[in-house]
C-alpha positions in Angstrom: 1.0 18.5 1.0 -1.1 16.2 -1.2 1.7 15.6 -3.7 4.3 15.2 -1.1 2.2 12.6 0.6 1.4 10.8 -2.6 5.2 10.6 -3.4 6.1 9.4 0.1 3.2 6.8 -0.2 4.4 5.5 -3.3 7.9 4.9 -1.8 6.4 3.2 1.1 4.6 0.8 -1.2 7.9 -0.1 -2.6 9.2 -0.9 0.8 6.1 -2.9 1.4 6.8 -5.0 -1.6 10.3 -5.7 -0.5 8.9 -6.8 2.9 6.9 -9.5 1.2 9.8 -10.5 -0.9 11.8 -10.9 2.3 9.0 -13.1 3.7 9.3 -15.3 0.8 13.0 -15.7 1.0 12.9 -16.3 4.8 10.2 -19.0 4.5 12.1 -20.6 1.6 15.4 -20.6 3.5 13.9 -22.1 6.6 12.3 -25.0 4.6 15.6 -25.7 2.8 17.5 -25.4 6.2 15.1 -27.9 8.0 14.9 -30.5 5.0 18.4 -30.5 4.0 20.6 -29.0 6.7 18.8 -30.1 9.8 18.3 -26.9 11.6 15.8 -24.0 11.8 16.2 -20.3 12.3 13.6 -20.6 15.2 12.6 -17.0 14.5 11.0 -17.3 10.9 7.4 -17.1 12.2 8.1 -14.0 14.3 10.1 -12.1 11.8 7.7 -12.8 8.9 4.8 -11.7 11.1 6.5 -8.5 11.6 7.3 -8.0 8.0 3.7 -8.9 7.1 2.3 -6.3 9.5 4.7 -3.6 8.4 4.2 -4.4 4.7 0.5 -4.2 5.1 0.5 -0.9 6.9 3.0 0.9 4.7 1.0 -0.1 1.5 -2.3 1.3 2.8 -1.8 5.0 2.0 -0.3 4.3 -1.6 -3.2 2.0 -2.2 -5.6 4.8 -1.2 -4.0 7.3 -3.7 -4.2 4.7 -6.4 -7.9 4.0 -5.7 -7.0 0.3 -5.0 -8.9 -0.3 -1.9 -12.2 -2.5 -2.2 -15.3 -0.5 -2.2 -19.0 -1.6 -2.4 -19.9 1.0 -4.9 -22.6 -0.7 -7.2 -25.2 1.9 -6.3 -22.9 4.9 -5.9 -21.9 4.5 -9.5 -25.4 4.7 -10.7 -26.3 7.8 -8.7 -26.1 11.3 -10.2 -22.9 13.3 -9.7 -24.2 15.8 -7.2 -25.3 12.9 -4.9 -22.3 10.7 -5.6 -19.8 13.5 -4.4 -21.4 13.7 -1.0 -21.2 10.0 -0.7 -17.6 10.2 -1.5 -17.1 12.8 1.2 -18.9 10.7 3.7 -16.9 7.6 3.0 -13.7 9.8 3.4 -14.8 11.1 6.8 -15.6 7.5 8.0 -12.2 6.4 6.8 -10.7 9.4 8.7 -12.3 8.2 12.0 -11.1 4.7 11.3 -7.6 5.5 10.5 -7.3 7.8 13.3 -8.5 5.1 15.7 -6.1 2.5 14.2 -3.1 4.9 14.4 -4.0 5.9 18.0 -4.3 2.2 19.1 -1.0 1.3 17.3 1.1 4.0 18.9 -0.4 3.2 22.3 0.6 -0.3 21.8 4.2 0.5 20.9 4.4 3.0 23.8 3.3 0.4 26.3 5.9 -2.1 24.7 8.5 0.5 25.2 7.5 1.3 28.8 7.6 -2.4 29.8 10.7 -3.2 27.7 8.6 -6.1 26.0 10.4 -8.5 23.8 9.1 -11.4 21.8 9.3 -15.0 22.8 11.6 -16.0 19.9 15.4 -16.6 20.0 15.9 -13.2 18.8 14.2 -11.5 21.7 13.2 -8.5 19.5 12.1 -5.5 21.4 8.6 -5.2 20.3 8.6 -1.4 20.2 10.6 -1.7 16.9 8.2 -3.7 14.8 5.2 -2.1 16.4 6.6 1.4 15.8 7.2 0.7 12.2 3.7 -0.8 11.9 2.3 2.3 13.6 4.3 4.5 11.2 2.4 3.1 8.3 -1.0 3.6 9.8 0.1 7.2 10.6 1.0 7.7 7.0 -2.5 6.4 6.0 -4.0 8.9 8.5 -2.1 11.7 6.9 -3.1 10.5 3.3 -6.8 10.6 4.4 -6.5 14.2 5.8 -4.9 15.4 2.8 -7.3 13.8 0.4 -10.3 15.0 2.5 -8.9 18.6 2.5 -8.6 18.4 -1.3 -12.0 16.9 -1.7 -13.6 19.6 0.4 -11.6 22.3 -1.6 -12.9 20.9 -5.0 -16.5 20.6 -3.7 -16.3 24.1 -2.5 -15.0 25.3 -5.9 -17.5 23.5 -7.8 -15.2 20.9 -9.3 -17.4 17.9 -8.7 -15.9 16.0 -11.6 -12.3 16.2 -10.3 -13.5 15.0 -6.9 -15.3 12.2 -8.5 -12.4 11.1 -10.5 -10.1 11.2 -7.4 -12.4 9.2 -5.2 -14.4 6.9 -7.5 -13.2 3.3 -7.2 -11.3 2.0 -10.3 -13.4 0.5 -12.9 -12.7 -2.4 -15.4 -11.9 0.3 -17.9 -9.2 1.9 -15.8 -7.7 -1.6 -15.1 -7.6 -2.2 -18.8 -6.0 1.1 -19.7 -3.3 0.4 -17.0 -2.7 -3.1 -18.4 -2.4 -1.8 -21.8 -0.1 1.0 -20.8 2.2 -1.6 -18.9 2.3 -3.8 -22.0 3.3 -0.8 -24.2 6.1 0.1 -21.8 7.3 -3.4 -21.7 7.3 -3.6 -25.6 9.2 -0.4 -25.8 11.8 -1.8 -23.3 12.2 -4.9 -25.6 12.8 -3.0 -28.7 15.8 -3.9 -30.7 18.9 -1.7 -30.8 19.0 0.8 -33.6 21.8 -1.1 -35.5 19.7 -4.3 -35.4 16.7 -5.3 -37.5 14.2 -8.2 -37.3 15.5 -9.4 -40.8 19.0 -9.7 -39.7 18.0 -11.6 -36.5 15.8 -14.0 -38.8 18.7 -14.6 -41.2 21.0 -15.6 -38.3 
């Protein structure tokens, strides 16, 4: 369950990234159309708002798996491991309650919009249940991710594998960030390597 949700969350993060790219393109097009063509889509604000909400919610679970959420852990890092793991578990349980509340509220809002056939006020008259349902789906994915992570943490704690639990839940440090940056640079350099038949000397001679 954990690995499947991790994979799904990574794909959801990709979709979230495309949502923000679409926001950029829509805003740029609307500015271009107003300045040079004399018209406006009259729906950019609404559509970009939907895309922003969907992108935000669909990126939450993947960010959790990648330990990317902001945590105030100055004191936690300085505590001994046997204390730190219980604080990790407490933070997970708090997040579980919060994510459950958000998911319940989002689906309740989408259900109300569906019951009342509510639409937005733009020229598109978009049924609100569509963007709200997609937004709620992202929050539901976050809730499932928290459940899976909590179950895994409890199993690790019960099995005496406190180090693994700490590595899974501790916020990323500057060492982790530097290692990821170096890894990305190495991959980029490998992708830019010359073909086997070419050499730096031949390129310089040309």
